[in-house]
N, C-alpha and C positions, 0 to 999 in steps of 0.2 A: 400516384404513389402515396403511401401513407406517411404522415409525419406525426410524431408524438406531441402531446400537449405542451404548450409553452410554459416554461417555468417562470416564477415571479422574478422580476428584476430586483436589483439590489443597489444600495447606495454605494458611494465610493469609500466610505469608512465603515469598518466593522470592529466593534470592541472585542477585547480578548475574551469576554464571557460568551461570545457567539461561537467560539471554536472549542472543540473538545480539549480539555486540559491534558497535556502530555506529561508523562513522567520525565523529569529532567534532573540533570546533575546540577550542583551548585552554580556552575558557570552558565546554566541555561541551555546547555546542549541536550537534545533529546537522547534518552537512553538507547544505546545499541544493544544487540543481543548479548555481546560480550560483557558490556558494563552492567547490564541488568543482572547477569548471572554472577558477577564478581564484586558486587558492592553491598554485602550483607551487614546489617546491624545485628545485635544479639537480643535474645529473650530467654526466659527460663523455660527449658524444654518440658513438654507435658508427656507423662508416661503413656497416655492413650495414643500418642503419635509415634510410638517406638515399638511396633510389632517386630518380632524376631525376623520375619521375612514378609515383605510386602507382596501382595498379589497385584500385578500391574497389567492393565489391558490398554493397548494403543490402537485406536481406530484411525490413526494418522500415520503417514509414512515416517519411518525413523531411519537414521543413518549416522555413521561417524562414531567418534569416541563416546558420545553420550549414550549410545546403545550399551556399551560395556559397563558404564556407570549404572545404568538402570538395572542391568542384570546382576550387578553386585548388590543392589538394594533389595532384590527379590525375584520372584517368578514373573518373567515378562512374556506376554503374548502379543504379537504384532499382527493386526489384520486391517491394513489400510483401506479406507473407503475407495481410493483410486486404483487399487489392485484388482478390482472386480469389473467385469464388463457385462452389463452396464454398471456404472458406479453404484456403490452400496451405501445408502443413507438410511438410518434406522428411525422407526417410529418410536414414540415414547414407550409403548408397550414392549417393543423389541429391545430397547435399551435396558429397561428394568430387568428383563429376563437375562440379558447377557451380563449384567453387572452384579449378579448374585455372587457374593463372596469376594468382590473386587475392592481393594483398598484405594487404588490410584487409577484414574482414567485419563488418557491423553486423546484429545480430539482436535480436528481441524475444521471439518465441514458439518458434522452432526450438531443438531440443536439440543442443548441440555436445559430442559425446562424445570420449573419448580416441581412438577409432578415426578419427574425422574429423580430429582434430588431427594424428595421426600420419601420415596419408596426404595431407596438404596442406602448403603452404609459407606459411601465414599468418604475418604479422608483428604484426598488430594485430587485436584482436577487441573491438568495441564492443558492449556489452550494454545494451539499453534497459530496464533494471530497476535498482532500488536494490540488490537482492541478486541477484547473477548465478547463481542456483541452477539455471539451465538450461545451465550450462557446467561442464565438468570442469576447474576452475581448477588443481588440482595437475598434471593432464596438460598443460594449456596452459603452465604454468610450466616443466615438464620439457622441453617442446618449444621454449621460448624465445618463446612468443607472449604479447605484452603484452595484458592484459585491462583494459578501461576500463568502469566501471559508471556509472550515472546517478542518484546519490542525490538524493532530493527532487524528481525530475522531475515527479511528479504530486501533490505535497503540497498545493498550492492547490486542485487539482481535487477531490481526495478530501475535503479539508476543507470545500469548498463543498457537495458532496453531503451530507456529514455534517450540516451545519447545516440544509440543506433537509429532510432526513429528520427531524431533531429537530422542526422546526416542523410538518411533516406529521403527526407523532404528537401534538404538543401541541394542535393545532387540529383534529384529526380530518378532515383535508382529503380524503383518499381516500374515507372513508365518506360525507362530505357530498356529494361529487361523484357517487358511486354512487346516493345517494338521489334527487338531482335527475334523473339520467338515467333512473331507473326510475319517476319520478313520485311518489316517496314524500315528499310535503310534510308529511304528518301520519301518524305511526305510533302506533297504540294511543292516539290522542287527543292525542299530544304533538307539538308543532312542533319544528323544528330547534333553535331557541334553548334549548329544554328538554333536548334530547337531547345536544347537543354543547357542554358547558361546558369551555372550554379552560384552559390555564395560560399565564402570561407568563414569559418568560425572566428578567425582573428579580427574580423571587421564588424562583428555583431555584438549587440548587447542582449543578454538573456535575462528575462524576468521570471522569477520563480514565485508562484502563488502557493505559499506554504514552504516552510523551511524546517521541517522535522527531520527525522533520520534519513528519509529518502531525498528530500530537497537538499540537505547538506551533502549527501553523497554525490548527487548530480553536480552541485557547485564545485566540489573537489575535483571532479573529472573535467569540468569546463575550464577551470583555472589551468589544469595541466595541459589542456588542448589549446590554451592561449586565447580564450574568448576575450573580446575587448573589454567587457564588463559583465559582472554577475550581480543582479539585484534581487531582492526578495521582499515580498509583502507577507508578514506573518505577525498578527497582533499578540500571539502567545509568546514568541521567542524574544528574549532580551536583545534590543538593538546592539548593545555593546558586544554581546556574544557573536552576533552576525559580523560585525566589523572585525572582530578578532579572527574570524574565519575567512576574511577576505571577501565578504559579501556586503554590498551596499544596502542598508535597510531603507525601504521606501514606505512611509507611513500611510500613504493614500493609495488604495488599489488602482484607481483610475489613472493616477500619475505613472505607475509602473506600466500599465497597459499602453499608455501613450508613447512611452519611450522604448519598449522592448521590440527588438527584431524577431525574437523567439519568445513566445509565452509558454511556460511549462508548468503544468498544474500538479501540485503535490499536497493539497489540503485534504483534511478528513471530510467525509460527507456526513453532515449532521442536519437536523431540520433547519438550523439557522444558516448553514452554508449551502444548502440546496439553492441553485440559481445565483450563487455568489457572483458569478460573471454574468451580468444581465445586459439589458439593452443599453444602459448608460455606459457600461464598460466597453462593450463592443463598438459603440459609436466613437470611442476614442482610440481604437486600434490604429497603429501606425500602418499606413498603406503598404501592402506587400509583406506583412509580418507572417510568421509561421506559428502554428498552434499545436502543442503536444499535450495530451492528457493521458497519463498513465496512472492517474488516481481514479476517482469515481466519475462516471459520465454525468451524473446529475449536478455536479458543481457548476457547470455552464448551462445557462438557460438555452433550451434547444433552438427556438425560433430565431433569436438574435444571432446565434452561432451559425445556423444555416444561411441566414441572410448575408453574413459577413463572408462566407465561403462563396456564395453565388455572385456577389457583386465585386469580388476581387480585393476587398479590404484585407482578407486573409488570403495569402498566396496558396497555402496548402495546410493540411492538418492531419494529425495522426491520433488514433484512439486505441486504447488497450482494454476498455471496459464499456459495457452498455447496460441500460436498464434491464433488470431481471436476467443478467448474464447472457443476453441474446439480442441479436440485431436481425430483423427480418430482411430478406433480400429485397423487399419492396421499400425499405426505408430510404429516404433521400440520400443519406450518406453512402449507401451501397452502390449508387450509380454515379457518384461524383468522381471525376478523373483526378482531382487534386486532393484526394483523401486516401490515407493508408490505414488499414484496419488490422488489428491483431486480437485474438480471442482470449484476453485476460491471461496472458502468459508471463507477465512481468516478473512474478516471483517463482516461476517454474524452473528452478535449478537444483542440482544436487546439493550445492552449498547452503541453500535456504533450508533444506531438510536437516542437514547437519547442524545448522545454527539453532533451529528450534528444538532439536533433540537434546543438544547440550544444555541449552538454557533451562529446559524443564528438568532434566536429570540433575543438574547442579542445584536447581532450586529446591527440589525434594531433599537432596543430600544435605544442603545447608540447613534446612528446617530441622531435619533429624539431628543435626549437630548443635541445635540451639541458636541458630542465626536466622535473620530475616533478610532474604535477598531482595534486591530492588525489583525483581520480577513479580513479587507477590502483590496481588490486587487488593486483597482484604486482610491485612495484617492483624486486624482486630480479632480475628478468629483465634490467634495464637495466645 
């Protein structure tokens, strides 16, 4: 079977500069979709940003009250990338052709390059992501295109999947379902109640690697479920803000790994955080711990992770993302009985779409009213 290349190991400490800076409120709390859309400052509006009617093209799915607001701002056309079978992603040339006469573009999956920006006359670019890494932001800024992102749009959705995966592991739900479907009521003389002894959240400490919008949403749900303790390692977030949210800050990553019964990953993937959980960290895993990663796959170094699953240091693991959005059936994880896999569906909810629609619509509306919403990436354009 194939195994991907090992990622570099990491030390137990990582400075705040190694993590992508998050947009935060004064308390240190990462901006949610709602707060990003509703925390505008003011600027002197520019006449060139006030056409009588905007021409708006959305290549992302839209839903909810934000659609009505966008329609109030101008002529809206919605042609989502995921409404096509197969999915429709545009080349630079195709985008330039489609954007003729368009004032505002909304994207989720399409890549907006400097070439596209240079050859079009966009004024607004709404990005249905917390981190607009599919857009050349410096090129947009140079061209005078205002970029609006959607922080926290899927925080609740990903948090709920995370909790679901935790319970799936703790109670061996997938394995039990497989046994029933295969008629395996008794295996080697043992009934299900002997094979599947689970754990209860009230006796477990959960360690969050990353405490941005998703991590905090997970923590909120864990506290409601009565988790024994919720800890977090995040060099970006103010420790006092974590404490105020009922989360114990742990300044050394390895210490969190050593204490956690469940390790839940919510850090951003950057060149510095790739392999953040490396050989040293997995060597400190509490025997029998559970591992859930609904962030990016590359945050954990692959070989130490696989070794921990094989030798039982990790009792089980769940993943919602893989390198290049794909996991080969030949990959070692695909044949491990103690691993649950989902195909990057953490943010796939109707509410996520409603959230990003409203954030972008409110952002454009606020700019036209002479305000600078917190969702604006490059306010220097104004």
